[in-house]
C-alpha positions in Angstrom: 38.8 21.8 -36.7 37.5 20.7 -33.2 35.6 23.3 -31.3 34.2 23.3 -27.8 31.4 25.6 -27.0 30.7 26.1 -23.3 27.4 27.8 -22.8 24.1 27.0 -21.0 21.9 28.7 -23.6 21.1 26.3 -26.4 19.9 29.0 -28.7 23.1 31.0 -28.3 25.1 27.9 -28.9 23.2 27.3 -32.2 23.9 30.9 -33.3 27.6 30.5 -32.5 27.8 27.3 -34.6 26.1 29.1 -37.5 28.5 32.0 -37.2 31.5 29.7 -37.2 30.2 27.7 -40.1 29.7 30.8 -42.2 33.3 31.9 -41.6 34.8 28.6 -42.7 35.3 27.9 -46.4 34.6 24.2 -45.8 32.7 22.4 -43.1 34.6 19.2 -43.8 36.4 18.2 -40.7 34.4 20.5 -38.4 33.6 18.9 -35.1 31.6 20.9 -32.5 31.1 19.7 -28.9 28.8 21.6 -26.6 29.1 21.6 -22.8 26.3 23.2 -20.9 28.1 23.4 -17.5 31.6 24.3 -16.5 32.1 21.0 -14.8 31.1 19.2 -18.0 33.5 21.3 -19.9 36.4 20.5 -17.5 35.6 16.8 -17.9 35.5 17.0 -21.7 38.7 19.0 -21.8 40.4 16.2 -19.8 39.4 13.7 -22.5 39.7 15.6 -25.8 42.0 18.4 -27.2 40.3 21.2 -29.1 41.5 23.8 -31.6 39.2 26.4 -30.3 37.2 26.9 -27.0 34.4 29.4 -26.9 33.4 30.1 -23.3 30.5 31.9 -21.8 32.1 33.9 -19.0 28.8 34.2 -17.0 28.3 30.4 -16.8 27.2 29.0 -13.5 29.4 26.3 -11.9 27.3 23.2 -11.5 28.6 19.9 -10.3 
């Protein structure tokens, strides 16, 4: 499972990863990418497809 986390708070991203890992039976095949800006997320989404995107709705748009 490929997951993209879009969040500018590193601690919150780590907590999200822990929560996702605890919900999965197996961590085999789990790939997590973190984008800390919306522009970075847009770039990554243009290059890779993900099974799940977790997006911080209060993320600032930085170029």
